[in-house]
VOMI-867509 format. One record per residue (C-alpha): residue number from 1; residue in three letters; chain; x, y, z. Coordinates in nm, 4 decimals. Layout:
<pts>
PT, num, residu, chaine, x, y, z
PT, NUM, ala, A, X, Y, Z .
...
</pts>
This chain:
<pts>
PT, num, residu, chaine, x, y, z
PT, 1, unk, A, 1.5079, -1.7536, -1.8625 .
PT, 2, unk, A, 1.5040, -1.8583, -1.4785 .
PT, 3, unk, A, 1.5674, -2.2586, -1.5510 .
PT, 4, unk, A, 1.8661, -2.1082, -1.7360 .
PT, 5, unk, A, 1.9752, -1.8715, -1.4286 .
PT, 6, unk, A, 1.9761, -2.1806, -1.1896 .
PT, 7, unk, A, 2.1963, -2.4349, -1.4490 .
PT, 8, unk, A, 2.4865, -2.1219, -1.3752 .
PT, 9, unk, A, 2.4101, -2.0065, -1.0160 .
PT, 10, unk, A, 2.3224, -2.3104, -0.7691 .
PT, 11, unk, A, 2.1888, -2.0215, -0.5064 .
PT, 12, unk, A, 1.9007, -1.9709, -0.7501 .
PT, 13, unk, A, 1.5763, -2.2310, -0.6852 .
PT, 14, unk, A, 1.3358, -2.2399, -0.9526 .
PT, 15, unk, A, 0.9772, -2.3408, -0.8426 .
PT, 16, unk, A, 0.7637, -2.4165, -1.1348 .
PT, 17, unk, A, 0.3671, -2.4042, -0.9947 .
PT, 18, unk, A, 0.0022, -2.3617, -1.1820 .
PT, 19, unk, A, -0.0685, -2.0036, -1.1649 .
PT, 20, unk, A, -0.2494, -1.9250, -0.8076 .
PT, 21, unk, A, -0.2256, -1.5057, -0.8343 .
PT, 22, unk, A, 0.0189, -1.3216, -0.6728 .
PT, 23, unk, A, -0.0071, -1.3911, -0.3334 .
PT, 24, unk, A, -0.0469, -1.7656, -0.3554 .
PT, 25, unk, A, 0.2883, -1.7331, -0.5740 .
PT, 26, unk, A, 0.4374, -1.5557, -0.2323 .
PT, 27, unk, A, 0.3125, -1.7601, 0.0112 .
PT, 28, unk, A, 0.4728, -2.0476, -0.1813 .
PT, 29, unk, A, 0.8232, -1.8506, -0.1605 .
PT, 30, unk, A, 0.7626, -1.7894, 0.2164 .
PT, 31, unk, A, 0.7068, -2.1633, 0.3062 .
PT, 32, unk, A, 1.0566, -2.2726, 0.0719 .
PT, 33, unk, A, 1.2637, -1.9724, 0.1848 .
PT, 34, unk, A, 1.5621, -2.0938, 0.3765 .
PT, 35, unk, A, 1.7626, -1.7142, 0.4322 .
PT, 36, unk, A, 1.7887, -1.4914, 0.6384 .
PT, 37, unk, A, 1.6442, -1.2286, 0.4626 .
PT, 38, unk, A, 1.3150, -1.2262, 0.2077 .
PT, 39, unk, A, 1.2303, -0.9563, -0.0733 .
PT, 40, unk, A, 0.9021, -0.9701, -0.3058 .
PT, 41, unk, A, 0.9444, -0.8590, -0.6197 .
PT, 42, unk, A, 0.6216, -0.8643, -0.9125 .
PT, 43, unk, A, 0.7039, -0.9585, -1.1936 .
PT, 44, unk, A, 0.6377, -0.6688, -1.4227 .
PT, 45, unk, A, 0.8653, -0.4006, -1.1677 .
PT, 46, unk, A, 1.1947, -0.3041, -1.2664 .
PT, 47, unk, A, 1.4846, -0.3216, -0.9897 .
PT, 48, unk, A, 1.8322, -0.1017, -1.0004 .
PT, 49, unk, A, 2.0995, -0.2644, -1.0237 .
PT, 50, unk, A, 2.2136, -0.1729, -0.6399 .
PT, 51, unk, A, 1.8640, -0.3018, -0.5172 .
PT, 52, unk, A, 1.9838, -0.6016, -0.2854 .
PT, 53, unk, A, 2.3659, -0.4372, -0.1906 .
PT, 54, unk, A, 2.1904, -0.1496, -0.0577 .
PT, 55, unk, A, 1.9094, -0.2865, 0.1417 .
PT, 56, unk, A, 2.1288, -0.5640, 0.2941 .
PT, 57, unk, A, 2.3983, -0.2819, 0.3524 .
PT, 58, unk, A, 2.1756, -0.0646, 0.5536 .
PT, 59, unk, A, 1.9229, -0.3334, 0.7522 .
PT, 60, unk, A, 2.2481, -0.5274, 0.8862 .
PT, 61, unk, A, 2.4073, -0.1883, 0.9385 .
PT, 62, unk, A, 2.1441, -0.0683, 1.1468 .
PT, 63, unk, A, 2.0418, -0.4112, 1.2649 .
PT, 64, unk, A, 1.6851, -0.3553, 1.1271 .
PT, 65, unk, A, 1.4070, -0.5967, 1.0938 .
PT, 66, unk, A, 1.2958, -0.4002, 0.7213 .
PT, 67, unk, A, 1.4929, -0.2178, 0.4645 .
PT, 68, unk, A, 1.3130, 0.0241, 0.2633 .
PT, 69, unk, A, 1.3965, 0.2572, -0.0423 .
PT, 70, unk, A, 1.1750, 0.4963, -0.2591 .
PT, 71, unk, A, 1.0982, 0.4184, -0.5686 .
PT, 72, unk, A, 0.9554, 0.5938, -0.9159 .
PT, 73, unk, A, 0.6730, 0.5541, -1.1211 .
PT, 74, unk, A, 0.8002, 0.4559, -1.4954 .
PT, 75, unk, A, 0.5906, 0.4492, -1.7977 .
PT, 76, unk, A, 0.6313, 0.1301, -1.9509 .
PT, 77, unk, A, 0.7427, 0.3136, -2.2582 .
PT, 78, unk, A, 1.0495, 0.4389, -2.1056 .
PT, 79, unk, A, 1.1431, 0.1253, -1.9840 .
PT, 80, unk, A, 1.4812, 0.0817, -2.1796 .
PT, 81, unk, A, 1.5877, 0.4003, -2.0258 .
PT, 82, unk, A, 1.5103, 0.3034, -1.7145 .
PT, 83, unk, A, 1.8297, 0.3059, -1.5331 .
PT, 84, unk, A, 1.9399, 0.6223, -1.6635 .
PT, 85, unk, A, 1.5685, 0.7406, -1.5435 .
PT, 86, unk, A, 1.6306, 0.6960, -1.2187 .
PT, 87, unk, A, 2.0149, 0.7965, -1.1823 .
PT, 88, unk, A, 1.8908, 1.1506, -1.3172 .
PT, 89, unk, A, 1.6082, 1.1501, -1.0416 .
PT, 90, unk, A, 1.8741, 1.0390, -0.7797 .
PT, 91, unk, A, 2.0910, 1.3002, -0.8759 .
PT, 92, unk, A, 1.8711, 1.5851, -0.7825 .
PT, 93, unk, A, 1.7791, 1.4816, -0.4347 .
PT, 94, unk, A, 2.0670, 1.4162, -0.0989 .
PT, 95, unk, A, 2.0641, 1.0563, -0.0058 .
PT, 96, unk, A, 1.9228, 1.0363, 0.3663 .
PT, 97, unk, A, 1.8561, 0.7561, 0.5984 .
PT, 98, unk, A, 1.6192, 0.7438, 0.8600 .
PT, 99, unk, A, 1.5585, 0.5080, 1.1324 .
PT, 100, unk, A, 1.2102, 0.4511, 1.2745 .
PT, 101, unk, A, 1.0513, 0.2203, 1.5346 .
PT, 102, unk, A, 0.7491, -0.0013, 1.3942 .
PT, 103, unk, A, 0.4760, 0.2331, 1.5813 .
PT, 104, unk, A, 0.6104, 0.5029, 1.3841 .
PT, 105, unk, A, 0.5811, 0.3188, 1.0584 .
PT, 106, unk, A, 0.2023, 0.2356, 1.1339 .
PT, 107, unk, A, 0.1331, 0.5903, 1.1656 .
PT, 108, unk, A, 0.2751, 0.6421, 0.8447 .
PT, 109, unk, A, 0.1162, 0.3868, 0.6957 .
PT, 110, unk, A, -0.2272, 0.5464, 0.8457 .
PT, 111, unk, A, -0.1557, 0.9129, 0.8195 .
PT, 112, unk, A, -0.2528, 1.1737, 0.5982 .
PT, 113, unk, A, 0.0064, 1.2292, 0.2999 .
PT, 114, unk, A, 0.0030, 0.9660, 0.0184 .
PT, 115, unk, A, 0.3845, 0.9434, -0.0416 .
PT, 116, unk, A, 0.4702, 0.8044, 0.2799 .
PT, 117, unk, A, 0.1437, 0.5891, 0.3015 .
PT, 118, unk, A, 0.2436, 0.4338, -0.1038 .
PT, 119, unk, A, 0.5628, 0.3651, 0.0094 .
PT, 120, unk, A, 0.5231, 0.2250, 0.3496 .
PT, 121, unk, A, 0.2413, -0.0136, 0.2216 .
PT, 122, unk, A, 0.3640, -0.1543, -0.1072 .
PT, 123, unk, A, 0.5729, -0.4700, -0.0401 .
PT, 124, unk, A, 0.7996, -0.4659, -0.3066 .
PT, 125, unk, A, 1.0407, -0.2023, -0.2261 .
PT, 126, unk, A, 1.1598, -0.3542, 0.0617 .
PT, 127, unk, A, 1.3334, -0.6103, 0.1913 .
PT, 128, unk, A, 1.2937, -0.8137, 0.5095 .
PT, 129, unk, A, 1.4321, -1.0014, 0.8144 .
PT, 130, unk, A, 1.2253, -1.3376, 0.7940 .
PT, 131, unk, A, 1.1681, -1.3210, 1.1176 .
PT, 132, unk, A, 0.8884, -1.0354, 1.0803 .
PT, 133, unk, A, 0.7170, -1.2269, 0.8040 .
PT, 134, unk, A, 0.6233, -1.5200, 1.0583 .
PT, 135, unk, A, 0.2357, -1.6085, 1.0941 .
PT, 136, unk, A, 0.1969, -1.3813, 0.7686 .
PT, 137, unk, A, -0.0003, -1.5447, 0.4919 .
PT, 138, unk, A, -0.0785, -1.2870, 0.2249 .
PT, 139, unk, A, -0.4750, -1.3430, 0.1352 .
PT, 140, unk, A, -0.5502, -1.5952, -0.1664 .
PT, 141, unk, A, -0.7806, -1.4551, -0.4719 .
PT, 142, unk, A, -0.7748, -1.0950, -0.3322 .
PT, 143, unk, A, -0.6852, -0.7375, -0.4781 .
PT, 144, unk, A, -0.5032, -0.5231, -0.2612 .
PT, 145, unk, A, -0.2701, -0.8038, -0.0876 .
PT, 146, unk, A, -0.0476, -0.5504, 0.0789 .
PT, 147, unk, A, -0.3092, -0.3657, 0.2165 .
PT, 148, unk, A, -0.4098, -0.6602, 0.4186 .
PT, 149, unk, A, -0.0540, -0.7619, 0.5681 .
PT, 150, unk, A, 0.1103, -0.4545, 0.5824 .
PT, 151, unk, A, 0.0403, -0.3809, 0.8888 .
PT, 152, unk, A, 0.0579, -0.6995, 1.0356 .
PT, 153, unk, A, 0.4476, -0.7278, 0.9441 .
PT, 154, unk, A, 0.5138, -0.4108, 1.0832 .
PT, 155, unk, A, 0.3235, -0.4998, 1.3566 .
PT, 156, unk, A, 0.6100, -0.7503, 1.4299 .
PT, 157, unk, A, 0.9221, -0.4847, 1.3422 .
PT, 158, unk, A, 1.1241, -0.2826, 1.5871 .
PT, 159, unk, A, 1.3364, -0.0462, 1.3688 .
PT, 160, unk, A, 1.2784, 0.0003, 0.9866 .
PT, 161, unk, A, 1.5435, 0.1626, 0.8444 .
PT, 162, unk, A, 1.4266, 0.3718, 0.5333 .
PT, 163, unk, A, 1.6420, 0.5910, 0.2255 .
PT, 164, unk, A, 1.4938, 0.8191, -0.0098 .
PT, 165, unk, A, 1.7267, 0.6797, -0.2709 .
PT, 166, unk, A, 1.5199, 0.5726, -0.5930 .
PT, 167, unk, A, 1.6128, 0.1518, -0.6064 .
PT, 168, unk, A, 1.2977, 0.0104, -0.7867 .
PT, 169, unk, A, 1.0759, 0.1146, -1.0760 .
PT, 170, unk, A, 0.7319, 0.1059, -1.0632 .
PT, 171, unk, A, 0.6360, 0.0246, -1.4004 .
PT, 172, unk, A, 0.3043, 0.1317, -1.5004 .
PT, 173, unk, A, 0.2067, -0.0596, -1.7760 .
PT, 174, unk, A, -0.1486, -0.0227, -1.9974 .
PT, 175, unk, A, -0.2765, -0.3261, -1.8537 .
PT, 176, unk, A, -0.2005, -0.3042, -1.5116 .
PT, 177, unk, A, -0.4499, -0.4316, -1.2693 .
PT, 178, unk, A, -0.4828, -0.1361, -1.0805 .
PT, 179, unk, A, -0.5645, 0.0303, -1.3871 .
PT, 180, unk, A, -0.8043, -0.1278, -1.5446 .
PT, 181, unk, A, -1.1670, -0.0917, -1.5213 .
PT, 182, unk, A, -1.3342, -0.0465, -1.1703 .
PT, 183, unk, A, -1.4529, -0.3808, -1.1039 .
PT, 184, unk, A, -1.6951, -0.4049, -0.7752 .
PT, 185, unk, A, -1.3844, -0.6650, -0.6910 .
PT, 186, unk, A, -1.1430, -0.3928, -0.6492 .
PT, 187, unk, A, -1.3962, -0.2157, -0.4429 .
PT, 188, unk, A, -1.5135, -0.4520, -0.2239 .
PT, 189, unk, A, -1.1419, -0.5695, -0.1555 .
PT, 190, unk, A, -1.0271, -0.2559, -0.0965 .
PT, 191, unk, A, -1.2521, -0.1910, 0.1623 .
PT, 192, unk, A, -1.2608, -0.5396, 0.3106 .
PT, 193, unk, A, -0.8842, -0.4730, 0.4023 .
PT, 194, unk, A, -0.8919, -0.1825, 0.6073 .
PT, 195, unk, A, -1.2015, -0.3038, 0.7531 .
PT, 196, unk, A, -0.9343, -0.5724, 0.8724 .
PT, 197, unk, A, -0.7178, -0.3803, 0.9494 .
PT, 198, unk, A, -0.9731, -0.1714, 1.1644 .
PT, 199, unk, A, -1.0499, -0.5209, 1.3296 .
PT, 200, unk, A, -0.6897, -0.5799, 1.4017 .
PT, 201, unk, A, -0.6025, -0.2506, 1.6074 .
PT, 202, unk, A, -0.9044, -0.3007, 1.7272 .
PT, 203, unk, A, -0.8266, -0.6538, 1.9190 .
PT, 204, unk, A, -0.4791, -0.5025, 2.0383 .
PT, 205, unk, A, -0.6711, -0.2406, 2.2260 .
PT, 206, unk, A, -0.4942, 0.0408, 1.9912 .
PT, 207, unk, A, -0.8381, 0.2129, 1.9331 .
PT, 208, unk, A, -0.6015, 0.5370, 1.8032 .
PT, 209, unk, A, -0.4891, 0.3448, 1.4987 .
PT, 210, unk, A, -0.7971, 0.1762, 1.4862 .
PT, 211, unk, A, -0.9831, 0.5075, 1.4212 .
PT, 212, unk, A, -0.7063, 0.5896, 1.1516 .
PT, 213, unk, A, -0.8317, 0.2918, 0.9635 .
PT, 214, unk, A, -1.1775, 0.3447, 0.9684 .
PT, 215, unk, A, -1.0677, 0.7268, 0.8723 .
PT, 216, unk, A, -0.9131, 0.5855, 0.5875 .
PT, 217, unk, A, -1.2409, 0.3299, 0.5030 .
PT, 218, unk, A, -1.4404, 0.6599, 0.4682 .
PT, 219, unk, A, -1.1305, 0.8252, 0.2531 .
PT, 220, unk, A, -1.1605, 0.5470, 0.0220 .
PT, 221, unk, A, -1.4790, 0.5242, 0.0166 .
PT, 222, unk, A, -1.4706, 0.8633, -0.1019 .
PT, 223, unk, A, -1.2001, 0.7678, -0.3725 .
PT, 224, unk, A, -1.3581, 0.5080, -0.4930 .
PT, 225, unk, A, -1.6818, 0.6819, -0.5850 .
PT, 226, unk, A, -1.4552, 0.9525, -0.7112 .
PT, 227, unk, A, -1.3119, 0.7146, -0.9799 .
PT, 228, unk, A, -1.6287, 0.5287, -1.0477 .
PT, 229, unk, A, -1.7984, 0.8400, -1.1076 .
PT, 230, unk, A, -1.5419, 0.9238, -1.4164 .
PT, 231, unk, A, -1.5417, 0.5681, -1.5597 .
PT, 232, unk, A, -1.7519, 0.3699, -1.7880 .
PT, 233, unk, A, -1.9077, 0.1124, -1.6212 .
PT, 234, unk, A, -2.2139, 0.0014, -1.7441 .
PT, 235, unk, A, -2.3121, -0.0539, -1.3491 .
PT, 236, unk, A, -2.1959, 0.2614, -1.2210 .
PT, 237, unk, A, -2.4913, 0.3622, -1.0379 .
PT, 238, unk, A, -2.5052, 0.0006, -0.8807 .
PT, 239, unk, A, -2.1799, 0.0732, -0.7432 .
PT, 240, unk, A, -2.1865, 0.4096, -0.6537 .
PT, 241, unk, A, -2.5213, 0.3246, -0.4178 .
PT, 242, unk, A, -2.3046, 0.0607, -0.2811 .
PT, 243, unk, A, -2.0191, 0.2678, -0.1907 .
PT, 244, unk, A, -2.2754, 0.5471, -0.0305 .
PT, 245, unk, A, -2.4279, 0.2934, 0.1811 .
PT, 246, unk, A, -2.0811, 0.1414, 0.3436 .
PT, 247, unk, A, -1.9931, 0.4944, 0.3708 .
PT, 248, unk, A, -2.3153, 0.5950, 0.5395 .
PT, 249, unk, A, -2.3403, 0.2982, 0.7742 .
PT, 250, unk, A, -1.9598, 0.3704, 0.9045 .
PT, 251, unk, A, -1.9717, 0.7436, 0.9152 .
PT, 252, unk, A, -2.2477, 0.6635, 1.1826 .
PT, 253, unk, A, -2.1429, 0.4574, 1.4050 .
PT, 254, unk, A, -1.7435, 0.5821, 1.4285 .
PT, 255, unk, A, -1.7499, 0.9723, 1.3100 .
PT, 256, unk, A, -1.7144, 1.0439, 1.6966 .
PT, 257, unk, A, -1.4817, 0.8054, 1.7933 .
PT, 258, unk, A, -1.2694, 0.9186, 1.4348 .
PT, 259, unk, A, -1.3003, 1.3130, 1.5735 .
PT, 260, unk, A, -1.2177, 1.2142, 1.9248 .
PT, 261, unk, A, -0.8686, 1.0304, 1.8105 .
PT, 262, unk, A, -0.8118, 1.2936, 1.5497 .
PT, 263, unk, A, -0.4732, 1.4522, 1.6970 .
PT, 264, unk, A, -0.3084, 1.6139, 1.4449 .
PT, 265, unk, A, -0.4522, 1.9480, 1.2163 .
PT, 266, unk, A, -0.4250, 1.7731, 0.8984 .
PT, 267, unk, A, -0.6107, 1.4554, 0.9943 .
PT, 268, unk, A, -0.8841, 1.7011, 1.1690 .
PT, 269, unk, A, -0.9344, 1.8481, 0.8129 .
PT, 270, unk, A, -0.9663, 1.5332, 0.6094 .
PT, 271, unk, A, -1.2105, 1.4690, 0.8619 .
PT, 272, unk, A, -1.3759, 1.8060, 0.7553 .
PT, 273, unk, A, -1.4129, 1.6682, 0.4338 .
PT, 274, unk, A, -1.5604, 1.3450, 0.5194 .
PT, 275, unk, A, -1.8203, 1.5660, 0.7446 .
PT, 276, unk, A, -1.9068, 1.7636, 0.4421 .
PT, 277, unk, A, -1.8916, 1.4814, 0.2143 .
PT, 278, unk, A, -2.1958, 1.3296, 0.4711 .
PT, 279, unk, A, -2.3684, 1.6151, 0.4632 .
PT, 280, unk, A, -2.4558, 1.7058, 0.1414 .
PT, 281, unk, A, -2.5758, 1.2923, 0.1093 .
PT, 282, unk, A, -2.8178, 1.3697, 0.3778 .
PT, 283, unk, A, -2.9306, 1.7252, 0.2715 .
PT, 284, unk, A, -2.8293, 1.7740, -0.1162 .
PT, 285, unk, A, -2.8109, 1.4224, -0.2107 .
PT, 286, unk, A, -2.4874, 1.4729, -0.3713 .
PT, 287, unk, A, -2.2365, 1.1772, -0.4401 .
PT, 288, unk, A, -1.9376, 1.1951, -0.2481 .
PT, 289, unk, A, -1.7281, 1.1077, -0.5269 .
PT, 290, unk, A, -1.7468, 1.4634, -0.5904 .
PT, 291, unk, A, -1.5117, 1.5113, -0.3125 .
PT, 292, unk, A, -1.2908, 1.3026, -0.4226 .
PT, 293, unk, A, -1.0632, 1.5978, -0.6361 .
PT, 294, unk, A, -1.1167, 1.8597, -0.3197 .
PT, 295, unk, A, -0.9616, 1.4803, -0.0752 .
PT, 296, unk, A, -0.6695, 1.4141, -0.3268 .
PT, 297, unk, A, -0.5134, 1.7378, -0.3889 .
PT, 298, unk, A, -0.4885, 1.7720, -0.0020 .
PT, 299, unk, A, -0.3275, 1.4216, 0.0471 .
PT, 300, unk, A, -0.0852, 1.5206, -0.2164 .
PT, 301, unk, A, 0.0357, 1.8382, -0.0558 .
</pts>
């Protein structure tokens, strides 16, 4: 299909390479790209017909480093009707645009609400000025590639324009990487991504964001434990013990600084949930995964 399009449009360049995974493909694409702007689209996702037109107009109009749109989760069974579904959802909202700086974007990325975080962390709902991708490499062989890299990209950015208009369909496939069995690699890569992020901001002497990363690490321990508890993993007891050990170690090292740097009420409430989970490990032997639903209900508000 790609070769066919390349034959009829000389702007299209097709690269044939051995499958090295998502990060490897993105890194090669960035190394060969010559345009002013770069975008990443995953193979199983859907882009609205005006995706690039709208994002290009926004990034040019606001002279921004990144333009960003909203997206809609769509079941793969609805793929044939996806454009109609997106049109219907867009008719329900008043289209708004907002300009934020890099610091505000990073604050949303490590904030306390799920929707702004997801919209910020993924790379496929954005158009980038190629300059902000300088020195950026997606980690080879890792899951959660976006969590390893997005904070670095935002740190390179001064102006981000975002629209609430839905221009992307995040197709939920039955065999999606993120919906399969909770394997140990997924756990390790998820937590490692946040540990690396906290190290990144520690080197920048930004203790406020560093502690937000560490708070998110503890949140993810609770979430991952909750998912493992509900799974049918054969090694779930070992996984739960591994996550609990990491949770306790991180908590005991950093909780005082996390509390000290928790400025908003929502963040303080999340910290209370984390503290309660730790207390019940020590006094009642409860698993931290039992607090996942309470945490999820709160961040989804």
